[in-house]
N, C-alpha and C positions, 0 to 999 in steps of 0.2 A: 717680603711682602707675606701676611698670612690671609688665610682664607676662612670665615667662619663659617664653619659646619653644622647645618641643621639638625638635631639629635632624629633619630628612626620614631618613626610614628610607629602607633600597633598597625596600620594597613601597611606601612614598609614591611613590619615583620612577620604580617600574615603573608602578604605575597612572597617574600625572600621563602618561608617555609614552604609555600606552594609549590614555588619553582625545584626545591630540593625532592620535595615530596614526589612529582612529576618525574623526578629524576631518576630516582628510587625504582618508581615502578615500574618506568621502561625499562631499566636495566634488570628487574623482576624478571618480565616478561620476556626479555632475550634470552635469560639465562636456561639452559636445556635441564632436565628437569632436577638431574643429580646437582648442579649447584647453587637449583634455586634456596636450599635454605643458608647458603654463604649470603645468598643477597637479602635475605627477608628481614634481620636484625635491623636493617637503613630504613625501609620501609616502615618499620614499626615505632622507631624510636623519632623519625620526625610525626608520624601519626601521633604518638605519644604528647607532642610539644604541639601543634595544630590543636588537640582536642582543650589543651588548657586557654585557650583563644577565643576573643569573642568573634564570632563569624567561620571557624575552624570546622564545626560540625556539618556548618550547613555546606562550607566546599567539601567537605569531604563525601555528603551525599549525593554531592553531581561529580564524584568521581568514582562513584561505590562499582558500577557496571567494569571500570577501567583496571581499578586494583583487584577485583575479584577476579576478572581473566586474566591476570597477572602470574596468579598463583599464590595471594595471599593466604588462602586457607588451604590449600592443597594439602592432600594427606594427614588434614586433621578433622576431628567431629565437627567441625564449621562446614569440612567442603559440601554435605548432603543437608541444606538446612531444613530440606522436608522429613526431617526426622531428629530435630534438634526439641527439647523436653523444655518449656518454661521455669517448670519449679528451678532446673539446675543454672537457670541466669544469677539467681542472689550469690552461689558461692562464689562463680567465675569471677563479679564484679568486686566480691571483698578479699579478692585474692590479694596476697603481698607479691605476687611477679607480674611487674609491668606489663609483661609481654601477654600474660595470660586478660587481665584487666581491658588492655586495648588492643587486643584480638577480637574478647566477645562484646566491645564495643562497635567496631567495625562491623562484625555482624549484625549488631541489632541497625546501625545507618544503611546495610546493605539491604535490608527487610524492609526499611521504610522508603528505602528508593522504589522497591519492588511497589510497595502499596499504596506510593504516591503515582506509579504508572509512569515513572522516570525511568524504570529499567525493567526492559520484558525479560524475565527470568526464566531458563529454561525448565526449574524444576520445583520452580513454585510459583502460584497466582497470585494476582491483587489480592484477591478474596483469603486467601491461606497467609499470606505476610502481615495482613491487616488485622485479623481474627489474633496471630500469634502476638504480636507486637502490643493489641490491648489486654493480654493474657500476662504480657510482660511485666508493663506496666502496673496492672491490677497486683501482681505479685507483689512489688519491688515498690509500693506506693510511698514507701516510707521515705525512698529518697527523693521525694517532690515537696516533703514537707517537713523535713528535718534534717538539723547540722548533722555533720559526722560526730557520732558517739568520741569518748574517749579514748575506748578502746581502737574503734577506727582511727583513729588521728594519732594513736601508738605503732599500728601496726602497718597502717598504709601509707603514712605520712600524708603528702599533697596528692598522692595517689586518688584520695578520697574522693576528691575535685570530681573528677572526671567523671564518674557515674552519676551525681547530681547534675552535671552540665547536660549528660546525654539526656536524660530523665525530662526536665525542664522542653528540651530543642523535642522530645518525642510527643510530650504531652502537648504540646502548641500544635506538632502537625499531624497529630491522627485526632485530636479535639476532646477532651474530657468528657465530654457526654457518652461517649464509646465506653472509654475506661469505667466510669463509673457502674454502669449497666455488667458491664464483666465482671468487676469488685464484688458486685452483690451478689452475682451468681455462683461466684466462687468460695465467697462467704457463706452460703446457704449451703452449698455443696461439702464443705469442710464440717461445717456445727452438723450436718446431719451423722456423721463420723462420732458425733459427741466426745472430742478428745478430752484430755484433763485440761493440758494447756491450750488456754483461749487466752492468753495476754498478745499475743502478736494478734488476733481476731478482734480483741477489743482496740487495739489501736487503729488497726483500719477502720472500724467504725464510728473512731473519733475522725479519722482524716475525713470520710463521706461528710460527715456531720459538719466539719469545718470548710470545706466545698459548698456545701448548701449554704452557710452562712455569707459566704465570700462573693462580693457583689461584683468581683473583678473575673468571677470563674461562670461562664455561661454554660448551665447543666442541659437547656433547653427541653424536651420532654421525658429525659433520662434520670435516674433515680428514684424514679417514683414507689420503686419496690423497699426502698431503704427504712422509710418510717418506721416500719415494726423493729428493725435492728436498733436505729438509735433510740428511739423508745425503752426500749428492752433494757438498755444500760442507763439513760438519764431520767426518763421520765415513764416510768412502766401503769403508773394509777395517776387519781384527781390530783390527789394532794401532793404532790412531787412533779406533774406535768410539765410545768417551765423551769424544772432542775434547779430547786432552790438553794441546792446546798444542804448537808449533812445535818449542822444546827438548828435550822429554819423548821425543817422537816420533823426534827425530834419535839420542837416545840408543838410544832402542829398537832403530833400524837396526844401531847398530853390533852388536848383540847376534844379531841374525837371521843363519842358516845360507841355503844357496843356494833351498833350497825354501820358506824362511820368505817369502824377497826376491820367488823369485815369485810366490808368493802375494799377495803386497802388489800387484806389476808388473799381473797380471792383474783384480784387484778394481779398483785406480785408472779401469784403460784402460776396463774394462766403464760403469761409473758415468759417465766423460767422453763418452764416445759414446752413450751412453743418452740425457743432460740437453745438451751442449753446453758443461758447465760444468766447472768444473776448480778442486779443492780445492789449498788452499795445501801442506797435504800431499803433494799430486802432486808440485810443486815439489821439496820436499826430495827425496821419494824419487827422484826422477828425476836430480838433482845425484848424490845418494849413489851411484848403479848404474852413473854414469861411469867408477868405479874396478872395478867389478864382470862387467864385458864387454857384449859388445852385444847380444846373446842376450837378455838382461834389460830392455837400454833399448827393445829393440822390443818388448817385451812390454809395458812399460809405455806407450809410445805406438797400442799396440793396431794394429800396423802388416799387411795384409795380404801377401804377395811383394812387389808391384810396390815397397809401401813400404820393405820392409824391404834388397831389394834397392838400391835407392836410398841408405837409411842407410849400408850397408857400402862402396857406391862410392864416396861423397861423406863417410866418415866422419870426416876430421880437418874439416871444416869444421860437419856437425852437432852434434858437440862442441863446437867454439868458440861456436856458436849458443846452445847450452844453458847453456854458463859465461855466455855475456854477456845472453841476454834472462830465464832461467828462477829467478825466485825467489819467494819466497811471495807477494808484492804483485805480480808480474807473471806470476799462473801461467796466464792464458788461453793466454801463449805456447806452452806444452806442446800445445792442441788447435791453435791456427796453426800450428804445426810440422809435427806429424802428420798432417795434411791437405794442407800444402804435399808432403810425402815420396809421400802416396799417390796427387800429382797427376804426378807425375815430372818436376814443371817444372826440376830441377836439370840433367836432361839437355840441354836447349837450353843451347848453348855458350857465350853469354854470362852466364846467370844465374847460376851458382856464384861465376865471378869479381867479379861487381856484387853479390852478397851478402858477399863479403868485404870489398868496399870498405864497404860498410854498418857490418861489424862495427867496423872503425878509421875511422869517419865524424868528420871535427870538427864538431860541432855550434855553430851560433853561438852567439851569446848570447839575442839574441831568441829564437830557437827555443828556447833551454833555461828564459828563463823561461815562456813560451806553456805547455811541457809542465810546469811546477814549479805554474803558476796553475792549470792545469785537472787535476791528479791529485795534488798536492801533492810532498813529496820525500820518501817513504818507500820510492822506488825512484829511481834516477838517470836524468836523461834521456834517456840513451843507451839504456837499458835499457826504458825506456817507448818509444823511437820503434823499437826494434827487435820488441819485443812487437807494435807495432800492426804493422809491416810482415807479421810472419810471419804473423798472423790473415788480415790483406789478401790475401795471396797464398794461403791456405790457405781462406777465406771469401770470392771475391770479392764473391760477392753479399749479402753479409752488410753493405754501407756503408751506413750513412743520414747523411743530410743534417742530423738534429737539427731544432729549431726553426728554419729559416733556410731563404730562398728560392736555396739553392745546388745545385738538383736537377740542373744541367747540370755543376757541377762532380763531386759526386758520383758521378754517371753515368760521366766520363770515367775518373776512378777504378778504377770497379769493373770498365768494359771493359778498360782495361790489365792490372788483375792477373787477369784474365780472359782475355786475348787475347795481351798482348802484356808480360808481366811483367819485363824488362829495362827498358825504356820505363818504367814506373810505377818502378822502382828510381832511374834516372836522374833524374826528375821529383822524387824525394825525395831524391836526394843535392843536387839544385841549390836547392833551397826548404832543405832545415836547414843545409848549408852556408853557399850564398852568399846566402841571404836574395833570392833573385831566379830567376826563372825565365823563359828566353827561348823563345817560338815564333813561329813563321811563319804568316804572312796572304798568300797569293797572293802568295809572294816577298820582302815586306817581314817584316822581326823587329820584332817586340811585345813589350817587356820588360815584366816585372810589378811594377816599381820604376816606370817611368817611366809606367804608366796611371793613367789618373784611376781614380776608383771603381768598385766593382764592382755587382752586382748587390746585394748584401746591405748593408744600412745601416751595421751594424756586424760586428767581426768576430765570428764565431762561437767559442764557448768548447765547446758540449755535443756535442763529434765525437771519435771515435776517434783515435790520434795520429799518423798519418798524414795523415788529413784533418784534423787542426788545424795542421800547421804547412802544407800543399800547398794547401787549399781559398782562404783569402785571397788568393796569388797566382792561382790559376786562376780565380777569379772577375773579379779584375779583366783579363784578358787575353781572357776569354770575352766581358767588358760592351765594351772596345776593336774585338774585331773585330765586335761587334755595331755601334758608332760607325762603323766605316769601310763599312758599308752604307749607310749614310744616306741616301737619295735613290734607291735603286734601286728597279726598280721587281717588285714582290712582295713576299715574307716572309723577310728576311734570314736565315735557318736552311738556305736553300737554298745558300749560299755559308760561311756558318759552321761547321756541325755536320762536314761533311768534315774541314774544317784544323784543327778541334780536335780530332774524337776522333781521328782517323786516318786513312790512306788507304784504308782497308777500308771505310768509311761511303760509300756506294753514292751516285754523283755524281747519277744520277736522283732525281727529286725531285716530288714530288704533294701538293699541297694541296686541300682541301675547301673552306675558307675564301675570301673575296676580301678582301684588308687593309683595302682601303679602305672597304669598308661594312659586313663583319661578316658579309653573307649566306652563304651554303650556293651554292657552285659545282660544276659537272660533278660532279655527286654517281655517276650512273651510273658514271662512265669510273673516276671514284676507286675506288669499290668493285672494278668487276671488273678493273679494272689489279692492283687488291693479292691479290686472289684469283689470278688468273696469277702473280704473284711470289712468295708465300707458301703457298697451298694444295695440300698433295702432291700432291690429286687433280686439280689444272688445271696444275702447273709440272712434269708429267713427273716427279714423286715426287722431286724435286731437294732434300732438307734443307739447311736456311739452314749458308753455310758459315762466316761471320764476322756476329756479333751487331751487330744494325743500332738504329740511333736513331732513336725516333717520337716524336709526341706526341702527348698523349693529352686530351680535354677532361674533365675532372673534373667527376662531378657528385656531388650528396651524397645521403641513403636517400631524399629524397621526387624524384629526377633532375631538381634544378636545378644549373644550370650554377654550380660554385666559379671556376673555374680553369683556364689550361693548363699542363700539366706533362708533363717531358718524363721518358721510360721508355726502356730497351732488349731489342726484340725479340730471344729466342733463338734460337726454334726453335715450330715446330708440330707436332705429334703427334696420334696418336687417344690418349684416357686409358682405362682399364683398363675403362669400360663402350663403350666404342669409339665417344665424341664425338671429333670433331675440336676441339682446342684451341691458342689462342696461350699459350706460356708465355713468362712475359716479366718483366724486372728492373725495381722500382720504387723510386727512390732513398731514399721514407720509410721510416722503423724499421719499420713494419709495415704491412705489405702487403694485409691482411687486410682491405678495405672493402666496406662495401654502397653502389653507387653508382644505387640508386634502379631500379625500376619489372623487379625480378627478376633485375637483375645485379649476381651479389654474387662479390668476388672472392676465390676461392679460394688457399690457402697450403699446402693439406695433403689427403691424399684423393681427388686426381684425378690422379694420377701427376705430381707436382710434385716437383724436386729440392730441397736445401737452398737455398732464399733467392729461388726463384720464385714467380711470382704468376701465376696461369690462368685465363682465361675460354673458353667456348664461342669458336668462328671466330666467327659471327655478333654475338656481344655484345661482342667487342673489338674489331671493326670498327666498329659502330655508336658508340663513342668515341672512333676515331681521327680525328684531321685532318689530321698531316703524317704520310708516310713517306719512306725510300730507296731507291731500287733502284738495281741494274748497269744502267745505259743498252745497254749491250753485251749483254747473255746475251738469246737469243733468246726471247719471248715474245708469245703471240697475247692477245687481253683472253678472259677467261675466259668460257667458255658456262656462267656461273650460273644455276642454274634461277628463274625469277621468284618462286618460292617463296620461295626464299634471300634473294634482291634484296630480294622484299616484306620481309620478315622482319629484317633488318639496318635497313633504311628506316623501318621502325617503330620501331624500337629509340629510333631516332637521333631522328623526328621527334615521338615522346614523352618526350623529353630535354632537352639543351642545344639541337639544333636546332629547337626549338617557333618559338622567335623570330627564326628566321636565316633562315627559307624563303624563296625570291625571290618576287616581285612576282607571277609567276604562278603559284604554288605555295601562297599565302598563305593562312591557316586562319583562321577569323573572329577564334581569339583570341588575334593575334597582340598580342606588346608592344614593350618599347623593346630593341632588340637591344645586346649587350656590345662591348666595347672591342676592334679585333684583335688577334689570339695576337702575345706579345713574348714569350714564355718559351720554349719548347723549341725 
């Protein structure tokens, strides 16, 4: 006789997995610290299966205190949640390693339990956890609204489901009304830095618009500040207020008189300069105005007298640039061209002819393929590249390196766009047309095609159009210059930086880290000499003439050393509160960072121009480890007060310098030192 067996229900499966999970957590908690790593995989594997089931995330939230107490996060960055950085969650959640995705997910669930008062955590408060989660959800809002892309499915497989289920759960528990306000603040913070790459910001604004229109999502009183962002893209003016579509808007323009066109031009210019974003409708209007008169073209750009004069002087070139680059799919070219005209760089004799060459530049098959892969085919590769050139020349401090170790190349492009625009245009021509760049190092030619691999292990794709084409070449040349310095005493950047970036990079060089041992050296002289070179009170009030490459030791929000990073020193000046600050360019896409011990990099509110980051002078010097100067400039070691000198050294010794003090100054808490610098 046989007995009919009922198939297992989803609840049965969930209950079975929960029993297994509880057993795994119990074994992990009982294991001594040395054996915990052997017990951890079972916990993570079971959690992985639970996260794929309905009800699994909630069950894990109820067990958050238990699995953390057992040691799930022991010995990892997640062990100290008070130092976690919201922006880094994206990289963990996109990982192809299931354990990284699962442990990041468990960390968010743990903080959710804290935020809801389910778990009284010894290291973070309910308020901190709630604020952190709203930031995390805002930054990763795409996980709430988009299905896995082809790339995600290819790289992560079914693993891509976990972050999406997690964020649906987080959003429901935290509340959309908190997320939207946080997201709006985050968008405005980034926009104040005027990045060239704004596609992700436009996607976030689109998601806010969808939230507002979705009757199932209750935003309460939140999201009020979103109207300016949404309208800047989808309805900046009266004639496109209801987002009618490109074709209908084009028909409306045909029926407008001069006064109506003037109102449209003024409205678009105001929205563009307020946000740094350009609506596709703006591109349609600008092309239409080419037949209407230059005073309306100038109005649509929002130009001052400087920009208007430049437009009238180079009228044919500007019209050709509009026809060649300004389309609904490449609307940001409008902002780049407007700011380029305001800079007046067309008056430099080589720039206008170089722009004519750019308009007619034959683009290699490799470069065309790169542009199409990165941006699709809604615009031609030629228009994409021209848009990128205009944006880089208009926003030289808006260049970002993407998620790649190419800060040297991003810094070089920014410096050339800022200081030597015709040289940048020459680099673009070589790379896009010839698939090769040749630079010289101490008289010897270096070809980007003949060089070995660069710093980046794979070709970066998440870049602006110019960087997309030029960075792979620059990266290989920079690495080759480094290889040619092998065997020389000291840091190779002494020789590489001036050859790579340009003649204006000072041949004088200072470093405060001994390359062989990683220990701090000549600290007092390093600090005093920097003050003598760069501080207006100690250098005869001489402003910085050319931007200078420098290297910083980046630290996290707990002031722990992360790595070496290339930046550009732009100027030193008093801020509105009469605090002397260093203003610098950071090639990361977001320069606003917390480097710990009260050192928070500012990007707005302290006299920063678009794209600049800044720190009070002493705080900046505390994170500096190499800089350049002109050895022929007369300068004395600064008579800096002992208090100022001690302030710099205290910031340094309480952060990355703690483990690098020389034997004579060693503290009791000395730990292992890091490898010598090899990046900036």
